[in-house]
C-alpha positions in Angstrom: 11.4 -14.0 5.6 13.0 -12.9 8.9 16.4 -14.2 7.7 16.0 -12.3 4.4 15.2 -9.0 6.2 18.1 -9.3 8.7 20.5 -10.1 5.8 19.3 -7.1 3.9 19.6 -5.0 7.0 23.2 -6.1 7.7 24.1 -5.6 4.0 22.7 -2.0 4.0 24.5 -1.0 7.1 27.9 -1.6 5.3 27.0 0.4 2.2 27.7 3.9 3.6 26.7 6.7 1.3 25.0 4.4 -1.2 22.6 3.0 1.6 19.8 5.5 0.9 19.8 4.7 -2.8 19.9 1.0 -2.2 17.1 1.3 0.4 14.9 3.0 -2.2 15.9 0.3 -4.7 14.7 -2.3 -2.2 11.4 -0.5 -2.1 11.2 -1.0 -5.9 12.2 -4.6 -5.7 10.1 -5.4 -2.7 7.3 -7.1 -4.6 9.8 -9.4 -6.3 11.4 -10.2 -2.9 8.0 -10.8 -1.3 8.8 -8.3 1.5 5.9 -6.5 3.1 5.9 -2.7 2.9 5.6 -2.5 6.6 8.8 -4.4 7.1 10.8 -2.3 4.7 9.6 1.0 6.3 10.4 -0.3 9.8 13.9 -1.2 8.5 14.3 2.4 7.2 13.5 3.7 10.6 16.1 1.4 12.2 18.8 2.2 9.7 18.3 6.0 9.1 16.2 7.2 12.0 12.6 8.4 12.0 13.1 11.5 9.8 15.5 10.3 7.1 13.9 6.9 7.2 10.4 8.4 6.6 11.8 10.6 3.7 13.4 7.5 2.0 10.3 5.4 2.6 8.1 8.1 1.1 10.4 8.3 -2.0 10.5 4.5 -2.2 6.8 3.9 -1.9 6.1 6.8 -4.4 8.5 5.4 -7.0 6.9 1.9 -6.4 3.4 3.4 -7.0 4.6 5.2 -10.1 6.2 2.1 -11.4 3.0 0.3 -10.8 1.1 2.9 -12.7 3.3 2.5 -15.8 3.6 -1.3 -15.5 -0.2 -2.0 -15.1 -0.8 -0.1 -18.3 1.5 -2.4 -20.2 0.3 -5.7 -18.6 -3.5 -6.0 -19.1 -3.5 -9.5 -17.4 -2.2 -7.9 -14.2 -4.9 -5.2 -14.5 -7.6 -7.8 -14.9 -6.2 -9.9 -12.0 -6.3 -6.8 -9.7 -9.8 -6.0 -10.9 -11.0 -9.5 -10.0 -9.3 -9.3 -6.6 -10.9 -6.0 -5.9 -14.4 -7.3 -6.9 -13.8 -10.4 -4.7 -13.1 -8.2 -1.6 -15.3 -5.2 -2.4 -18.6 -4.6 -4.1 -18.3 -4.5 -7.9 -19.1 -0.8 -8.1 -17.4 0.3 -4.8 -14.9 3.1 -5.1 -12.6 3.8 -2.2 -11.7 7.4 -1.4 -8.1 8.5 -1.1 -8.6 8.8 2.7 -9.8 5.2 2.9 -6.9 3.9 0.9 -4.5 5.9 3.2 -6.1 4.2 6.2 -6.1 0.7 4.6 -2.4 1.1 3.7 -1.8 0.9 7.5 -3.4 -2.5 7.7 -0.4 -4.9 7.3 -2.2 -7.7 5.4 -3.9 -5.7 2.7 -2.0 -5.9 -0.7 -0.2 -2.6 -1.5 -0.8 -2.7 -5.2 -4.5 -3.7 -4.8 -4.8 -0.3 -3.0 -2.8 1.3 -5.8 -5.3 -0.1 -8.2 -8.1 1.4 -6.2 -6.3 4.8 -6.5 -5.9 4.2 -10.2 -9.7 3.7 -10.6 -10.6 7.0 -9.0 -7.8 9.1 -10.7 -8.5 10.9 -13.9 -4.9 11.0 -15.1 -1.3 10.5 -14.0 -1.0 13.8 -12.2 -4.1 13.1 -10.0 -2.8 9.5 -9.4 0.5 10.9 -8.3 -1.1 13.3 -5.8 -3.4 10.6 -4.5 -0.5 8.2 -4.1 1.6 10.7 -2.2 -1.3 11.4 0.2 -2.0 7.7 0.7 1.7 6.7 1.1 2.7 9.4 3.5 0.9 8.0 6.6 2.2 4.5 5.9 5.8 5.8 5.8 5.4 8.0 8.8 3.7 5.5 11.0 5.7 2.4 10.2 9.1 4.2 10.2 8.8 6.3 13.3 6.5 4.1 15.4 7.5 0.8 13.7 9.3 -0.7 16.6 6.4 0.0 18.9 3.9 -1.6 16.6 6.1 -4.6 16.1 5.9 -5.3 19.8 2.1 -5.8 19.6 0.9 -9.3 20.2 -1.2 -11.1 17.5 -4.5 -10.3 19.3 -3.5 -6.6 19.7 -2.5 -6.4 16.0 -5.9 -7.9 15.1 -7.7 -5.3 17.2 -5.6 -2.5 15.8 -6.3 -3.7 12.2 -10.0 -4.1 13.0 -10.0 -0.5 14.3 -8.5 0.8 11.1 -11.0 -1.1 9.0 -13.8 0.3 11.2 -12.5 3.8 10.8 -12.4 3.2 7.0 -16.1 2.2 7.1 -17.0 5.3 9.1 -15.5 7.7 6.5 -16.9 5.8 3.5 -19.3 7.5 1.1 -22.8 7.0 2.3 -24.4 6.2 -1.0 -24.0 3.6 -3.6 -24.7 3.8 -7.3 -26.5 0.7 -8.8 -26.6 0.6 -12.5 -30.0 -0.2 -14.2 -28.7 -3.4 -15.8 -27.2 -4.7 -12.6 -30.5 -4.0 -10.7 -32.7 -5.7 -13.3 -30.5 -8.6 -14.2 -31.9 -10.5 -17.1 -30.9 -14.0 -18.0 -30.1 -14.8 -21.6 -31.7 -18.0 -22.8 
């Protein structure tokens, strides 16, 4: 993966005026290239600087989120797979808030589109999903683009502590109640 990212970085440096558009396209192709969002945002900061890199990363992650919204509606198998993954990692009826998704997006090993699925669950329509995605994607782009090189210097134990701190912060801002459906509470076995 390191060779792929350095090859992409060198290729983008020689593209001139097309580089921002190609960088945004890489955000869209990122899932197919198996590149982490964090790595692409850090690359944007190196190539374009913290301000322009953040702007291009916000545009790229937003377009990726909007493409996810449209694609997941077409592919019910992907929708079901993400639902199963969410139920595996979270409670069946748990709903993350937009603030929690924004914090969890900063954790490098949490799947970007799983969190997009969590936003999809709490959004009433496309407009609300777009607003929620912008709010959740903005901290990701700002942190990893402008402070990306500093974070990349962390050792593995420091990264684990940083990630645990983000997860702890997410737990602190969670909703303090849980809804249990009648049928789930009184589970009956069919004979």
